[in-house]
Structure formats: C-alpha cells, structure tokens
RODO-2510 file (C-alpha; in nm, 4 decimals, decimal comma):
residues 458
     n   res          X          Y          Z
     1     m    -0,0050     0,0096    -0,0058
     2     a     0,2810     0,2246     0,0794
     3     n     0,4783     0,1580    -0,2185
     4     s     0,1420     0,2079    -0,4353
     5     t     0,1050     0,5695    -0,2579
     6     v     0,4482     0,6382    -0,3360
     7     r     0,4276     0,5514    -0,7099
     8     a     0,0875     0,7703    -0,7277
     9     r     0,2646     1,0842    -0,5679
    10     a     0,5488     1,0325    -0,7869
    11     l     0,3281     0,9946    -1,1126
    12     t     0,1445     1,3195    -0,9853
    13     w     0,4667     1,5162    -0,9577
    14     q     0,5689     1,3829    -1,2984
    15     q     0,2536     1,4997    -1,4581
    16     r     0,2770     1,8472    -1,3049
    17     d     0,6438     1,8893    -1,4344
    18     c     0,5058     1,7690    -1,7673
    19     q     0,2245     2,0346    -1,7566
    20     s     0,4698     2,3059    -1,6620
    21     e     0,7104     2,1985    -1,9457
    22     l     0,4012     2,1858    -2,2023
    23     a     0,3062     2,5479    -2,0864
    24     m     0,6746     2,6789    -2,1413
    25     t     0,6922     2,5182    -2,4619
    26     s     0,3678     2,6511    -2,5681
    27     a     0,4814     2,9705    -2,4767
    28     a     0,7961     2,9295    -2,6847
    29     t     0,6112     2,8014    -2,9715
    30     t     0,3615     3,0571    -2,9919
    31     r     0,6137     3,3539    -2,9330
    32     d     0,5574     3,4999    -3,2979
    33     s     0,2233     3,3573    -3,4003
    34     k    -0,0199     3,5650    -3,5425
    35     p    -0,3965     3,5448    -3,6063
    36     p    -0,4628     3,3725    -3,9721
    37     t    -0,4953     3,5946    -4,2317
    38     s    -0,5971     3,5679    -4,5961
    39     s    -0,2934     3,4674    -4,8344
    40     s    -0,3109     3,8256    -5,0071
    41     n    -0,3077     4,0107    -4,6998
    42     s    -0,0289     3,7927    -4,5599
    43     g     0,1988     3,8795    -4,8655
    44     s     0,0999     4,2530    -4,8495
    45     n     0,2028     4,2681    -4,4810
    46     t     0,5300     4,0830    -4,5609
    47     r     0,6293     4,3210    -4,8319
    48     t     0,5395     4,6134    -4,6185
    49     a     0,7545     4,4575    -4,3343
    50     v     1,0585     4,4097    -4,5733
    51     v     1,0456     4,7772    -4,7037
    52     a     0,9995     4,9127    -4,3322
    53     w     1,2975     4,6823    -4,2161
    54     v     1,5402     4,7826    -4,5220
    55     l     1,4309     5,1398    -4,4630
    56     v     1,5569     5,1467    -4,0850
    57     a     1,8594     4,9468    -4,1741
    58     i     1,9640     5,2026    -4,3891
    59     f     1,9290     5,4578    -4,1148
    60     y     2,1256     5,2194    -3,9157
    61     f     2,4061     5,2331    -4,2015
    62     y     2,3967     5,6117    -4,1742
    63     q     2,4500     5,6304    -3,7884
    64     y     2,7316     5,3830    -3,7920
    65     s     2,9351     5,5541    -4,0514
    66     l     2,9080     5,8650    -3,8032
    67     r     3,0256     5,6414    -3,5238
    68     s     3,3363     5,5170    -3,6999
    69     a     3,4181     5,8178    -3,9260
    70     p     3,5977     6,0106    -3,6587
    71     g     3,8959     5,7405    -3,6384
    72     v     3,9986     5,8570    -4,0049
    73     m     4,0203     6,2298    -3,9101
    74     m     4,1687     6,2364    -3,5578
    75     p     4,4636     6,4760    -3,6572
    76     q     4,2152     6,7110    -3,7999
    77     l     3,9930     6,7083    -3,5183
    78     q     4,2719     6,7549    -3,2747
    79     e     4,3785     7,0776    -3,4895
    80     a     4,0297     7,1974    -3,4911
    81     f     3,9235     7,1525    -3,1403
    82     g     4,2835     7,2379    -3,0032
    83     l     4,2684     6,9283    -2,7940
    84     s     4,5132     6,6398    -2,7547
    85     a     4,4077     6,2726    -2,9023
    86     l     4,2786     6,2090    -2,5310
    87     g     4,0621     6,5007    -2,5343
    88     v     3,8988     6,4380    -2,8738
    89     a     3,8497     6,0750    -2,7464
    90     s     3,6480     6,2015    -2,4656
    91     i     3,4260     6,4004    -2,6971
    92     l     3,3787     6,1181    -2,9326
    93     g     3,2945     5,9065    -2,6411
    94     m     2,9812     6,1255    -2,5597
    95     f     2,8279     5,9129    -2,8361
    96     y     2,8151     5,6296    -2,5947
    97     y     2,6606     5,8390    -2,3183
    98     g     2,3882     5,8894    -2,5325
    99     y     2,3463     5,5629    -2,6790
   100     s     2,3635     5,3623    -2,3817
   101     p     2,0966     5,5207    -2,1576
   102     f     1,8667     5,5762    -2,4361
   103     s     1,8618     5,2295    -2,5305
   104     l     1,6473     5,1645    -2,2479
   105     v     1,4134     5,4541    -2,3518
   106     a     1,4243     5,3260    -2,7094
   107     g     1,3341     4,9626    -2,6005
   108     a     1,0349     5,0510    -2,3916
   109     a     0,9196     5,3241    -2,6427
   110     m     0,9159     5,0921    -2,9201
   111     d     0,7002     4,8439    -2,7424
   112     r     0,4589     5,0907    -2,6639
   113     l     0,4261     5,3471    -2,9873
   114     g     0,6102     5,1475    -3,2637
   115     p     0,8804     5,2487    -3,4945
   116     g     0,6860     5,4536    -3,7352
   117     r     0,6230     5,7276    -3,4518
   118     l     0,9636     5,7075    -3,3181
   119     l     1,2243     5,6574    -3,6007
   120     p     1,1755     5,9733    -3,7849
   121     i     1,2402     6,1857    -3,4950
   122     a     1,5476     5,9633    -3,4045
   123     a     1,7118     6,0216    -3,7535
   124     a     1,6425     6,3997    -3,7275
   125     t     1,8057     6,3881    -3,4093
   126     v     2,1123     6,2351    -3,5402
   127     g     2,1359     6,4919    -3,8173
   128     i     2,1071     6,7712    -3,5869
   129     g     2,3866     6,6212    -3,3736
   130     a     2,6234     6,5914    -3,6844
   131     l     2,5459     6,9811    -3,7522
   132     l     2,6215     7,0687    -3,3858
   133     f     2,9612     6,8765    -3,4132
   134     a     3,0502     7,0497    -3,7400
   135     t     3,0532     7,3667    -3,5659
   136     g     3,4074     7,3050    -3,4243
   137     n     3,2826     7,4468    -3,0804
   138     n     3,3729     7,2053    -2,7878
   139     g     3,0612     7,2509    -2,6073
   140     a     2,8439     7,2147    -2,9399
   141     a     3,0409     6,9084    -3,0378
   142     n     2,9767     6,7337    -2,6945
   143     v     2,6268     6,7865    -2,7246
   144     g     2,6202     6,6930    -3,0961
   145     r     2,7951     6,3563    -3,0283
   146     f     2,5438     6,2819    -2,7374
   147     l     2,2789     6,3568    -2,9626
   148     q     2,3956     6,1215    -3,2515
   149     g     2,4146     5,8507    -2,9828
   150     a     2,0808     5,9159    -2,8308
   151     g     1,8890     5,9225    -3,1637
   152     g     2,0918     5,6623    -3,3275
   153     v     2,0226     5,3609    -3,0967
   154     f     1,6562     5,3904    -3,2341
   155     a     1,7874     5,2611    -3,5559
   156     l     1,9145     4,9162    -3,3967
   157     v     1,6275     4,8651    -3,1694
   158     g     1,3560     4,9487    -3,4601
   159     a     1,5256     4,7282    -3,6998
   160     i     1,5307     4,4321    -3,4549
   161     y     1,1788     4,5187    -3,3619
   162     i     1,0476     4,5093    -3,6973
   163     a     1,2334     4,1930    -3,7830
   164     t     1,1460     3,9950    -3,5002
   165     k     0,7704     4,0943    -3,4786
   166     n     0,6920     4,0259    -3,8465
   167     f     0,9089     3,7372    -3,9414
   168     p     0,9278     3,3722    -3,8182
   169     a     1,1483     3,3020    -3,5175
   170     s     1,3417     3,0311    -3,7012
   171     v     1,5089     3,3043    -3,8769
   172     a     1,5408     3,5491    -3,5785
   173     a     1,9243     3,5254    -3,5642
   174     t     1,9978     3,5473    -3,9359
   175     l     1,7517     3,8766    -3,9578
   176     i     1,9172     4,0355    -3,6612
   177     g     2,2921     3,9254    -3,8061
   178     a     2,1559     4,1081    -4,1228
   179     t     2,0583     4,4153    -3,9307
   180     q     2,3753     4,4544    -3,8049
   181     m     2,5418     4,3690    -4,1292
   182     f     2,3918     4,7048    -4,2541
   183     g     2,5195     4,8541    -3,9489
   184     m     2,8913     4,7471    -3,9973
   185     a     2,8673     4,8334    -4,3627
   186     g     2,8024     5,1942    -4,2545
   187     g     3,1075     5,1386    -3,9938
   188     s     3,3378     5,0187    -4,2824
   189     a     3,2167     5,3086    -4,5449
   190     g     3,2892     5,5597    -4,2534
   191     q     3,6474     5,4422    -4,2639
   192     f     3,7161     5,3248    -4,6230
   193     a     3,5291     5,5784    -4,8118
   194     v     3,5517     5,8895    -4,5643
   195     g     3,9315     5,8500    -4,5333
   196     p     4,0070     5,8954    -4,9080
   197     m     3,7744     6,1998    -4,9051
   198     i     3,9577     6,3594    -4,6110
   199     s     4,2988     6,3069    -4,7778
   200     g     4,1461     6,4210    -5,1061
   201     g     4,0751     6,7752    -4,9681
   202     l     3,7474     6,7466    -4,8166
   203     t     3,7280     6,9137    -4,4641
   204     w     3,6000     6,7578    -4,1782
   205     n     3,3421     7,0068    -4,1110
   206     q     3,2289     6,9847    -4,4751
   207     f     3,1700     6,6069    -4,4134
   208     w     2,9731     6,6492    -4,1065
   209     m     2,7631     6,9338    -4,2409
   210     g     2,6690     6,7130    -4,5405
   211     m     2,5949     6,4140    -4,2993
   212     g     2,4031     6,6476    -4,0724
   213     i     2,1588     6,7231    -4,3791
   214     g     2,1412     6,3560    -4,4868
   215     g     2,0262     6,2573    -4,1343
   216     l     1,7318     6,5244    -4,1729
   217     l     1,6517     6,3894    -4,5031
   218     i     1,6278     6,0322    -4,3687
   219     g     1,4005     6,1563    -4,1020
   220     v     1,1565     6,3032    -4,3738
   221     v     1,1694     5,9733    -4,5861
   222     l     1,0996     5,7685    -4,2663
   223     f     0,8331     5,9714    -4,1533
   224     f     0,6508     5,9280    -4,4991
   225     l     0,7253     5,5970    -4,5747
   226     l     0,7083     5,3871    -4,2586
   227     p     0,3717     5,2456    -4,1668
   228     k     0,2479     5,3858    -3,8259
   229     e     0,1080     5,1142    -3,5862
   230     k    -0,1791     5,1719    -3,3466
   231     p    -0,0267     5,2105    -3,0026
   232     a    -0,0103     4,9263    -2,8034
   233     t    -0,2869     4,8830    -2,5305
   234     q    -0,1560     4,9781    -2,2162
   235     s    -0,2695     4,9957    -1,8422
   236     d    -0,3610     5,3602    -1,7103
   237     n    -0,0268     5,3743    -1,5289
   238     w     0,1894     5,3380    -1,8312
   239     m     0,4999     5,4097    -1,5952
   240     k     0,4347     5,1165    -1,3796
   241     s     0,3919     4,8929    -1,6883
   242     m     0,7242     5,0062    -1,8266
   243     g     0,8873     4,9337    -1,4778
   244     s     0,7245     4,6034    -1,4722
   245     a     0,8720     4,5241    -1,8179
   246     f     1,2161     4,6417    -1,7136
   247     g     1,1991     4,4565    -1,3757
   248     t     1,1081     4,1363    -1,5601
   249     v     1,4056     4,1639    -1,8060
   250     f     1,6634     4,2900    -1,5671
   251     k     1,5795     4,0296    -1,3176
   252     n     1,6364     3,7576    -1,5538
   253     p     1,9948     3,6454    -1,4963
   254     q     2,0085     3,5437    -1,8886
   255     s     1,9506     3,9033    -1,9768
   256     i     2,2559     4,0037    -1,7552
   257     l     2,4646     3,7357    -1,9309
   258     c     2,3716     3,8384    -2,2802
   259     g     2,4627     4,1933    -2,1999
   260     l     2,7839     4,1077    -2,0702
   261     i     2,8842     3,8753    -2,3371
   262     a     2,7887     4,1269    -2,6179
   263     g     2,9745     4,4224    -2,4418
   264     l     3,2939     4,2110    -2,3916
   265     l     3,2803     4,0956    -2,7596
   266     f     3,1918     4,4389    -2,8932
   267     i     3,4794     4,6468    -2,7314
   268     p     3,7564     4,5364    -2,9532
   269     t     3,5773     4,6773    -3,2416
   270     t     3,3932     4,9938    -3,0935
   271     l     3,7114     5,1153    -2,8891
   272     f     4,0038     4,9543    -3,0485
   273     d     3,9450     4,9271    -3,4031
   274     m     3,7175     5,2339    -3,4706
   275     v     3,8954     5,4880    -3,2433
   276     w     4,2300     5,3762    -3,2173
   277     g     4,2827     5,1312    -3,5060
   278     v     4,4270     5,3832    -3,7866
   279     r     4,6655     5,5359    -3,5121
   280     f     4,7747     5,1795    -3,3940
   281     l     4,9027     5,0840    -3,7365
   282     q     5,0419     5,4100    -3,8068
   283     e     5,2454     5,4369    -3,4867
   284     g     5,2698     5,0903    -3,3937
   285     h     5,3790     4,9524    -3,7317
   286     g     5,4803     5,2240    -3,9568
   287     v     5,1744     5,1847    -4,1769
   288     g     5,1013     5,4897    -4,4202
   289     y     4,7594     5,6672    -4,3472
   290     g     4,5788     5,5239    -4,6607
   291     e     4,6725     5,1730    -4,6020
   292     a     4,5969     5,2070    -4,2317
   293     v     4,2689     5,3197    -4,3121
   294     m     4,1802     5,0256    -4,5295
   295     r     4,3195     4,7648    -4,3110
   296     s     4,1322     4,9165    -4,0064
   297     a     3,8196     4,9072    -4,2198
   298     t     3,8368     4,5287    -4,2887
   299     v     3,7227     4,4753    -3,9148
   300     p     3,3772     4,6232    -3,9817
   301     f     3,3784     4,4804    -4,3072
   302     g     3,4309     4,1374    -4,1512
   303     w     3,1022     4,2155    -3,9430
   304     i     2,9263     4,2466    -4,2754
   305     i     2,9990     3,8923    -4,3468
   306     g     3,0096     3,7554    -4,0014
   307     c     2,6859     3,8763    -3,8682
   308     p     2,4545     3,7270    -4,1135
   309     l     2,6758     3,4160    -4,1507
   310     l     2,6869     3,3250    -3,7946
   311     g     2,3313     3,3981    -3,7460
   312     y     2,2513     3,1684    -4,0484
   313     i     2,4755     2,9005    -3,8935
   314     s     2,2979     2,9630    -3,5425
   315     d     1,9650     2,9041    -3,7250
   316     r     2,0737     2,5848    -3,9070
   317     l     2,2138     2,4462    -3,6005
   318     k     1,9207     2,5476    -3,3827
   319     r     2,1781     2,6297    -3,1206
   320     r     2,3203     2,9715    -3,0079
   321     k     2,6089     2,8858    -2,7630
   322     p     2,8487     2,6871    -2,9952
   323     v     2,8409     2,9687    -3,2426
   324     i     2,9087     3,2460    -2,9568
   325     i     3,1649     3,0525    -2,8251
   326     g     3,3423     2,9586    -3,1383
   327     g     3,3395     3,3166    -3,2535
   328     g     3,4591     3,4296    -2,9188
   329     v     3,7663     3,1817    -2,9715
   330     v     3,8579     3,3053    -3,3058
   331     l     3,8349     3,6723    -3,1938
   332     l     4,0542     3,6109    -2,9009
   333     a     4,3303     3,4416    -3,1284
   334     c     4,3061     3,7288    -3,3746
   335     l     4,3264     4,0059    -3,1300
   336     a     4,6335     3,8477    -2,9695
   337     w     4,8133     3,7986    -3,2918
   338     i     4,7139     4,1684    -3,3873
   339     l     4,8683     4,2943    -3,0667
   340     y     5,1673     4,0765    -3,0109
   341     g     5,2257     3,8548    -3,3336
   342     p     5,4751     3,9224    -3,6155
   343     p     5,3113     4,1467    -3,8608
   344     d     5,4239     4,0059    -4,1587
   345     v     5,3113     3,6435    -4,1422
   346     f     4,9468     3,6870    -4,2972
   347     p     4,8832     3,8869    -4,5625
   348     p     4,7876     4,2485    -4,4583
   349     y     4,3958     4,2311    -4,4501
   350     v     4,3428     3,8853    -4,3334
   351     l     4,3552     3,9426    -3,9537
   352     g     4,1254     4,2326    -3,9596
   353     l     3,8818     4,0502    -4,1680
   354     v     3,8600     3,7400    -3,9631
   355     a     3,8448     3,9113    -3,6445
   356     g     3,5449     4,1084    -3,7791
   357     i     3,3788     3,7898    -3,9147
   358     a     3,4308     3,6316    -3,5703
   359     s     3,3173     3,9372    -3,3847
   360     g     2,9575     3,8755    -3,5488
   361     a     2,9193     3,6507    -3,2557
   362     a     2,8426     3,9224    -3,0493
   363     m     2,5052     3,9828    -3,2162
   364     l     2,3702     3,6199    -3,1022
   365     p     2,3008     3,7416    -2,7471
   366     y     2,0555     3,9815    -2,8970
   367     t     1,8681     3,6798    -3,0386
   368     v     1,8926     3,4818    -2,6962
   369     i     1,7848     3,7804    -2,4792
   370     k     1,4537     3,8005    -2,6812
   371     e     1,4194     3,4206    -2,6614
   372     a     1,4787     3,4190    -2,2970
   373     n     1,1982     3,6870    -2,2117
   374     p     0,8284     3,7155    -2,2564
   375     p     0,7759     3,8190    -2,6169
   376     q     0,5501     4,1351    -2,5138
   377     f     0,8825     4,2742    -2,4007
   378     g     1,0858     4,2450    -2,7161
   379     g     1,1555     4,5748    -2,7579
   380     t     1,2400     4,6287    -2,3886
   381     a     1,4874     4,3244    -2,4136
   382     t     1,6517     4,4672    -2,7127
   383     g     1,7082     4,8038    -2,5317
   384     v     1,8343     4,6263    -2,2055
   385     i     2,1101     4,4461    -2,3896
   386     n     2,2083     4,7629    -2,5846
   387     f     2,2381     4,9541    -2,2677
   388     l     2,4478     4,6780    -2,1124
   389     n     2,6352     4,6269    -2,4082
   390     f     2,7534     4,9963    -2,4889
   391     t     2,7771     5,0932    -2,1236
   392     f     3,0937     4,9060    -2,1487
   393     s     3,1895     5,1416    -2,4494
   394     a     3,0830     5,4485    -2,2562
   395     l     3,2583     5,3869    -1,9411
   396     l     3,5940     5,2195    -2,0792
   397     g     3,6510     5,4450    -2,3737
   398     p     3,7970     5,7257    -2,1516
   399     v     3,9916     5,4676    -1,9492
   400     f     4,1710     5,3378    -2,2449
   401     g     4,2601     5,6710    -2,3620
   402     g     4,3760     5,7704    -2,0153
   403     v     4,5868     5,4453    -1,9933
   404     l     4,7788     5,5384    -2,3194
   405     q     4,8012     5,8975    -2,2486
   406     r     4,9973     5,7707    -1,8931
   407     i     5,1766     5,5073    -2,0709
   408     s     5,3165     5,7262    -2,3274
   409     g     5,3954     6,0187    -2,0919
   410     g     5,1586     6,2399    -2,2986
   411     a     5,3636     6,1920    -2,6072
   412     t     5,2117     6,2815    -2,9334
   413     q     5,3663     5,9830    -3,1084
   414     m     5,2985     5,6355    -2,9368
   415     q     5,4727     5,3036    -2,9822
   416     l     5,3638     4,9649    -3,0245
   417     e     5,4536     4,8698    -2,6636
   418     h     5,2192     5,1376    -2,5233
   419     y     4,9172     5,0101    -2,7280
   420     q     5,0054     4,6442    -2,6221
   421     i     4,9954     4,7406    -2,2591
   422     a     4,6800     4,9548    -2,2868
   423     f     4,4836     4,7183    -2,4909
   424     k     4,6003     4,3792    -2,3339
   425     p     4,2828     4,3957    -2,1110
   426     l     4,0771     4,3291    -2,4190
   427     l     4,1823     3,9769    -2,4440
   428     y     4,1015     3,9030    -2,0781
   429     g     3,7430     4,0551    -2,1716
   430     v     3,7030     3,8153    -2,4734
   431     a     3,8109     3,5265    -2,2577
   432     i     3,5611     3,5996    -1,9910
   433     a     3,2891     3,6357    -2,2691
   434     i     3,3730     3,2806    -2,3757
   435     v     3,3474     3,1652    -2,0168
   436     l     3,0165     3,3298    -1,9573
   437     a     2,8858     3,1702    -2,2748
   438     f     2,9364     2,8217    -2,1291
   439     v     2,7088     2,9477    -1,8271
   440     l     2,4415     3,1037    -2,0654
   441     k     2,1203     2,9056    -2,1227
   442     e     2,0637     2,7637    -2,4616
   443     t     1,7494     2,8927    -2,6276
   444     g     1,7874     2,7486    -2,9734
   445     e     1,5174     2,5552    -3,1210
   446     a     1,7237     2,2221    -3,0700
   447     v     1,6303     2,2551    -2,6929
   448     r     1,2854     2,3306    -2,7280
   449     r     1,0778     2,0334    -2,6700
   450     s     0,7462     1,9885    -2,8676
   451     p     0,4287     1,9143    -2,6791
   452     a     0,3827     1,5796    -2,8319
   453     a     0,7378     1,4889    -2,7218
   454     a     0,6644     1,6022    -2,3547
   455     t     0,3329     1,4167    -2,3606
   456     r     0,4899     1,0904    -2,4925
   457     e     0,7440     1,1059    -2,2036
   458     v     0,4247     1,1119    -1,9485
***
C-alpha cells in the first residue's frame, strides 16, 4: 500500500512537471504566432515589413558611419578643437553616453508606440547632432555627439523590433545578423570611404555638415514611408507597466549574461578598431595613412560577412551557444596576434577581416535575450542588452584613452608597446565572454521540446 502511494505521488509530480514543460513549450512556440490572415493580406504585410526593415536598416547604416568616421580624421579633429588625442577621444565618447541610456528609452518606447512614430524623430536628432559637431565648438560638439548616440540607438532597436515581430522566430538570428550587417557596412564605409575623401581635400566640417543634412532627409523619408502602428494597449499607469517590463527583463539572469557577453565581444571593435585602429597601425607598425585606413576598415567589413553568416549557422544548428563560443575563440586568437604577433606572417587584410567575421558572434546574444524573455517585452529586451553592451564602451573609452596617455607620458607619437599594454585587457575581456557563454542557457530550437514529445514522456 505504501509503495502504491509513493508511485501515485511520483506520477502526480511527473504530470505536474510535464504540464509546466508543456506550458513553457507552448509559450515558446507561440512567441511569434499571429492570427490567420488571407494569403493576399499576408503577402502584403510581409512586403510592407520588408520595406520598413530595409528603410530602418539604411538609417542604421547612416548612424554607424557617423560612429566610425572620426577614427580616420583624428589629426584634423585635434587641430580643429585644439585638443590632444585623449581630449578628442573624450568628445567622441559622448556618443556612447547618449547611446547607452537611451537604449532603455528606445526599447520601452518601441513596445508602446512602434517604430513609425519614433524613428523619423530619431533620424532628425542624429542629423542635428552632426550639424552641431560640425561647428567646431567644443561644447556644441559634445552635445552633438551625445545627440548622435541618443538618436542613433533607435535605428538598431527599431530594425530588430520590425524583424522579430513580422518574421518567423526560426530566422530571428539571421535577420538580426543582417541588421548588424547594414550597421557594420556603414562602419566600414565610415573608414574606407571617408578616409580617401579627407585625404583628397574634403574638410572635416564639410563632411559633418553634409551628413547632418543627410540625417534630416532620412528623417523625412522615414516619416512618409514607415507605416504607423496603432499604439499598444497599455494600462492607465504606463509608468508602472514600463517598470514591470524593465523589472522582468533585468531580473532575468540570462539578460545580464547576454549583455555582458555582447559588450565584451563588441569592445575590440568599438574602442580599439574604430577609435584607435588607424593610429595603432600608423604608430605601432609604421603603416601609411591610406593603407592604415583600409586595414582598419576590414574589421567592420568582416562584421558585414560574420553577422548574417553566424546568425544563419546558428539558425541551421538550432543552437546559439556553440556559435558564440566558437566566434569568441577565433576573435581572441586574432586579437592576440594583432597586438603581439609578427606583422608579416599573414597577408595585410586577413587578420582584421577574420576578427570582424568572428566578432559577428556578439549579435547572437541579441537573439538569446529575446528568446529568454516574454515576447511582449521584445523591444525592452533589445533596449536592455544595448544598454548593457554599450555601457562598456561609454565607461571604458576614457579609461583606455587615459591609460594610453599615461603610459606614453603624454607623447604625441606613441609606440607599439604603449598600445600593447593599454589594450591587453581586451584579451581578458574576450576570454571572460567565452566563459560566460558556457554558463548561458541555450535558447535555440534544438532544446525546445514539442508538446507531443513531452506528452509521450508522461
């Protein structure tokens, strides 16, 4: 009798576990489900979503080109602002002081208002920021760079919002990777295209004035062409609703892990390559300006390949962690060789290109955080990971600049060993990201059990 009671209780607990598993599986499989529609309406909605995503991706291309362009005009900016390299780097770093906190604003606002109402204003804000930077006034440049970051973050959050809301979850990582591909194409263009313009006689402030006008025009285009969504139904106390969304995402340990991993994998690009990459090659290895610009541009160009490629591989494998870990290992090896390896072993553009491709793994946590949190908080989740990610850049940018200044004794011409000492912590950061990826919970389709499978186990 006792044995029979024990077996009955065990079966009861097994059934409860199964029901819980079924509920979780059902939530995962219906994450992106939509009410049935006619084929014509479905096709029209898909075309509209594709057009909207492409337009926002172009905005993302534009803002990323502004993010990376200063790296190829540091001497001109030092002369124009009357500052040292550290002083100019501090102004440029204001981008991340806008980008990081406004990631949270963008995510929550996207869930509430949708991209059609937000992105035109955001693009115009970036344009105004570029015009302020072009004045050459230190105060205006700081404000302008802050506005570029604050408005620019809406591009990535908006593009990911459109991609994940309107397309199947099975291609989520591929689409997010393709979104970052547009951004890094802009980052690459901000170096290999802008560098020859500057060396060819285009003044730095003419470039920024032109880009400012371009941002205003993009805002106009987005205003007329992006569809306006009906604002999401919210409770009367919308602040409480927003706080609940942030609380849910921030309290999830997987969210914090995603932000840490993405941030540690991003820093070698955002801080080392895009700010100091050209000068590192010039001063550390004696590479000419034009060649240094092209070599530095191979890193964001590698992102163009790596983001959609690694996203596609992850979707095909139906797993996220192996691709993140593999990309991190390759990035660590490339970064170590760039800093310490003999410069003539590999062809000139190979290391930067491979490092950029491997860095594309940093976008996979953007997929993981959306899969690890409730679907109604998708925009908030993207904002949170962007906040955590680029807080690293905001806080560490001045730190690396200060370390370089201190190690070199304030010299205008730095040596290879100065860069090696200053950027050695990047190696530790990538190694930590790899370790954290092992701790991260797998959210790919391969680990999601179907309700039928769970039922059979009962």
